[in-house]
N, C-alpha and C positions, 0 to 999 in steps of 0.2 A: 815128248822126243825135241820141242821149242826150248826145253830147260837145259836137254843135255846139248844141243847148239849151241846156246848160247854161254854153256859154262866150260865147253872146249874151248869157244875162241875166247874168253874172258884168260883161261889158262895160260894160252897160248901166244896171247898179248902180254901178259905176267910174266914168260920166261924170254920177252923184249923182241922178239917176233913182228916183224913189218905185217901192217893191217891186211897186207894179200894175202901172205901164207893163210891166218886164219879164215880169214873169208873162202878159199878153198879148199883149203885142207878138212875143216869141221864140218861141210854137208856131206864130204867121203869117208868120214870116220862115224859119222851117224848113221850113214848109206848104210855103212857095213859092219856094225853092231847093235844098233839099234831099227833096222829097218830090213831085216833079214830077208824078206821077200822083194825087195829093189833091185834090181840089174843094175850095178854101177856104170856098168858101161852105156846105159842110157843119160847117164850124168855129161860124160868125157864130150859129146857132140855138142854140150851148152856151151862148154867154155868157147868153142869155135863161134854159136849162136851168138854169143852176148857181144863180140866183136865185129860181125860181117856185115851190119848195118850201113847203109852208104851212110846215113846222116855221121855217124862218127869219125867222120874219114872230117867233120867242122874241129873236131877237138884239136888235134896238130895241125891244121893250117892257121888257124888261129893263134896257137901257144906260137908257131913260126913268124907270125907276122910280127906280135908281142916283143918276138926275143931279137928280131930285127932292129925295131924302134927302140927298145931298152939301149942296144949292144950303140944306137948313133944316139943323133940331137934330137930328135923328138918331143922328148920331156922338157928340156931345155928351153925349146921355143915357147912352149905352150904354155910354161910358168913365167917367163918373160914378157907374154902377151897379155895374160890374166892380169899379172902383176901390173902391167902399166895403167890398167883401168883401175882397179880398186884398190892399191896397197895404200894409197893415201888417205882412206876412209878411216874409222878408228873399227880396230880388228881386221885390215885389210889383208896382212900377210894369212891370216887365219882360213877369210874369207879365198884369198891364191888357193890354199893348201888344196881345202874343200871342195871348188872349181874344178880344180888341175885332177885330183884323183876322181871326179868324174866324167871329165874328159877322156883320161885314160885308161878308164877300168872300159871306156867305150871301144878302146882301140884293142884292151891286152885281155880281156874278161878273165882275169885272172886278179883277187884281192892281192896275192904274195909280190905280182908282179910291179901291181901298182904301190904295195909299200916300199918297194926298192928304188923303183924309177922316180917317184914322186919324193918320197920321205928321206932320204939322205940328202937333197937337195935344201927341198923346204923345212925341214927342223934346223939347219945352221942358219938360214934366212931367221928363221922366227926367234931362235935363240937370242941371236942378235939384236931383235925387235924387244926385248923385254921379257919372251914367253917363257914362263914356267916351265920345264923337261915333261915335267910328268905329261903335263898337260898338252904341253906339243904333240908326244906320242899319241896317248890318249885321241888326237884328233885323224892325225895319219890313221892308225888303225883302224877307226869306225866309219872316216870316208872312203879309206878302199875299199870297202866291204860293198859300196854302190858296186860295184865291177861284177859283183854278183847277180846283180838287180837289172842293170842295163846292159842292150845286147853290145859284146856278141858275150853274155856270161857264160863261161864255162861251166855252171851249177843247172842255166834252163835246159844247156843241151843234154846235161846228165838229167835230167828229168825229163825231158822232150823222150829221152832212150827209154826210160823206165816205163811212161806212160804210153807211148806210140804217139803223143800229140802232135803239134805239128811246132816245128821248133820257129819258126817265121814267125808265126802268129804271137809263141810265149816271149820273143825278143818286143815284140810290137807291145803286148802289154807291159814290158818292164820299165817302159819307160818315162812312164808318169809315176810310179813311185821313186822310182831311183832318182827324178828330178827333186821329188818332193821332200827324200830326205837331204839331197842338197840343201835346200833352201830352208828346212830346219836346223841342218850344221850351221851356215851361213848366217841367220839369224840368230842363235846361240851365240856364237863366237864375234858378233859386236858387240853382244847385250856384255857378253866377261870380257873385251878390250874394254868398256865403258867402267865394268866396276871395278877392273884391274889396274886401270890408268895404264892402258899400254901406251906408250908414245905413238906418235902418227910418224907416216915414213913420211919423204920428199913427194910429192907428187908429178909425176912426169907431163912432160907436154906433148903437145898431142903429135910433136914432130917424130919424140919417139914411139907412141902408140901406132902412128904409123907403120914406123921400121919394124918394131916388132911385129905388127900384123900381117906384114908382107911376110915376114919371116915361119911366120906359123899357120900362115893360109891351106898349106899343101897339108899339113898333118891336119887340122879343124876338116879339112875335104873328109878325111876317113869315115870315121862315121854315118857324113852324112851320104857316102858309099855306099856303106854296109845297109843302115836303116835304109836311108831313099828306097836302093835296091830292090831290097826285098818289101816293102813296104808298097812300092810299084806293081809288083811282082815283076819286073824283068830279071831277077836269078833270085834259086831257091838260097837256103840258109849257105846249105852246104857250098854253092856257088859262090855267095858272098866270100866264104872264107878265102877260095882259091883268089878270088878278085884283089885279098886285103894282101895276101904274100906277095901277088904282082905290083902292088901300089907301095907296099914297105921296099919293096927292093928298088924298086924306079926311085923312089923317094933317096933315101939314106948311101945308095950304092951311085946314081948317076946325077940326082940335083946336087943332093950336101956333098955328096962325096966323102962321107961322115965314119963309112965303114967300106973297106977293100974289099974287091970281089976274092980274094983269096981267104977272107973272114969267113965268110957265108957259111964252109965246109964246119967248121968251128960251132958254129953257133947251128946249124939241122942238127950237128950231133949232140948239143945241151936239150933241142928242142924233143929230139928221140927218146931222151932217156927220162924226160918230163914224160911223153906220151905213152913209153913202155909202162908206167908207172899206173896211169890213168887206164890205160887196155887192160891190164892185169886187173886193175880191181874191178872193169864193167864186166870181163870175163866172171871175175868169182861172185860179184854181185847176180848174176846171170845162173850160175850154181844153185847159190841161195838159194833165189824167187822159184826156180823148178822144184827144189827140193820141199820149200814150205807150201809150193800150189799143191803142188802134189800130195803132202799130208792133211790138206785143207788148215792149213792153220790160218792162214787171215781172215779167214770167218768167224773161228773160231773164238780169234783175240779180238778178234773188234766186236764179237759179240759181247763177250766179257765184259772187256772197259767201256764200249759204245752202249752197248743196251739191244732190243730186239729192232728198234724203230726212232731212231737218233734225229734229232732233228739237224736242218744245216749248220746252224749257230753251234750249237753242241759239238759237232764232228770237226769244226776248224778249231775252236777252242782245244781240242784235244790233240788233235793235229800239231798245231801251233806249240804245243807244250811239248810233245814227243821229240819233236825236231829241233824244237829250242835245248833241251837238256840233254840231246844226241852230242849234237853238234857244238853242244860244253865239249864234248872230251873226246869224238871221234871227227876225222875227219867229214866237212860236207859229203864230197864226193860218196863217202861210204853210205854216210847218213841217210841220204837221197835213193841210192843202189837199195839197202836194204829194207824202208818203211814204207815207201812208194807203194809197193806192189800187196803193202799189207792193207794202208788206209785209201786206197785210190778206188777200190768196188765200195766201199761203204760210202765214200765221200757222194758217190756219183748215184748211188742208190738215195740218198740223202737230197738228191737234186742241187749239190754241190758242181760249178761250172768247172772242169779239168784246167781249165786253163789260169783260171781263177786260184785254184789249189796249188797250184804250180807256182805262182807266183806269192801265195802264201808260207809257201814249205821253202822254197827262193828265199825269202823275207828272214826266216829264222835261221836259215842257215846261216847267212849272212850277220845276224845279229848273235849265234853261239860261237862264229869262227873269234867274235871279239870280247868272248866275254867270258873270264877266269871260272874254271881254274886250266881248262886247257886248250881255250879255245885257239887255233893255227895261228892266228893272225901276232898275237901275242906273242909265241917264241919266233916265228919271225920278224915281226920287231925288236925282241932282243937279241936275237944275231944279228943283226943288220945296223943296228945302230948300240952294239953293242953294251948293254945297259942290264943291270940285275931284274928278273922277271919282276918284284913285287914293285922296283919303280915304273916300271911299264905300266900295270893295272891300277897305279894307283889315281890315276887321273879320269879312268874308265867310267865309272858313276852313272854321272850327268846325261853321255852320250849312251849309255846301255836304257837309262830312263824316259828318253826319246825315241830308241829305236822301240820299246817296248807300246809309247804311246801308239806311235805310228801302226804299229801290229796290231792294235788294237782297230784302230778305224780303217784298216787294209781289210779286217776282218768284218767291221759292221757293214762298209761300200764297198761289194764289190766293183761300183763302176768306176772306181780308180783305176782298177785294172783291167778292164774292160771296153773302155771308155773310147779306144782309138783304133779296136777290133773291126 
């Protein structure tokens, strides 16, 4: 039955249907023609079950907050602040890009939003500083993937829904891996700039730094508000999402006045369009999960792939491979929704902490999203920068190698993920 399910999904994708259609239609076709004893009316309520979870409200709220800030001046102020402190060092503009992607990722939770908000202005600055376009785009694509690791990561939210784990705990667990990615990319950027002899930029004086800090202090408060509120137990992840929307509105509409109040409905509409796709994918993922669990596919598949008594290390290696390869071809949300219910029981049976597993899965999703042939961030960058596919991927190999090494470290040392819990 699994072969039929995946085959139908593949055929529908080849017919150019968007992913949400195969994810929903394929289980119903399989239920009708390959499981005649299954009443399809049992599957219809699963569509609603998938999206009625209270925690799912995180998604539209965080996306709305990110859309408001993307439309305003938040990214510009963050770039000016970071640049004033590091642009004069060798590789300063690249370090600024990596840091800004990390900070904006802690606001948006979306890799694509980070590519747009940080990529556009920083690409121009890096090109003027003497960087190659291929290296610049590769850095932007991979640094933006930190948004999948640090709160309020959409990927961690989706994993939390699929695994029924605490989204707040997942947010906290993603902080150190996200910071680790930034530090590695920043170090590489400095070494790269020295090797390529990238010219130094003018050093900002303390007056300019203080001015940029004053302008950026409120955007810098966003991740502190979200992470601090969750870590202290003052509010849940869903409540933090609501607070983030209010904070973004106050910031851009009342304080900076970069957005007129009349523009908010159009921003909300854009958020609604993105959210609707996510919700349909989540609903389809619930139907898919219901069917494969009903047919006992996870147990059969994990036994054939993992064996009857796998070690925790072996499970994590196999999980990493499956999620990495899957996200090279398919949107991470879909991969997380489809594969998590398959591997989670086996991982827990092998003694893997489900929070640590979530960080491993999300890390592989981030890696796969920026890896050829079909990583979603590659095509986002190609559209945003209006550059051909081959030019976009030309500079990605060093970053892929670094991410693979960090992935190995995460697998071998669970403390990286669990230290703050």
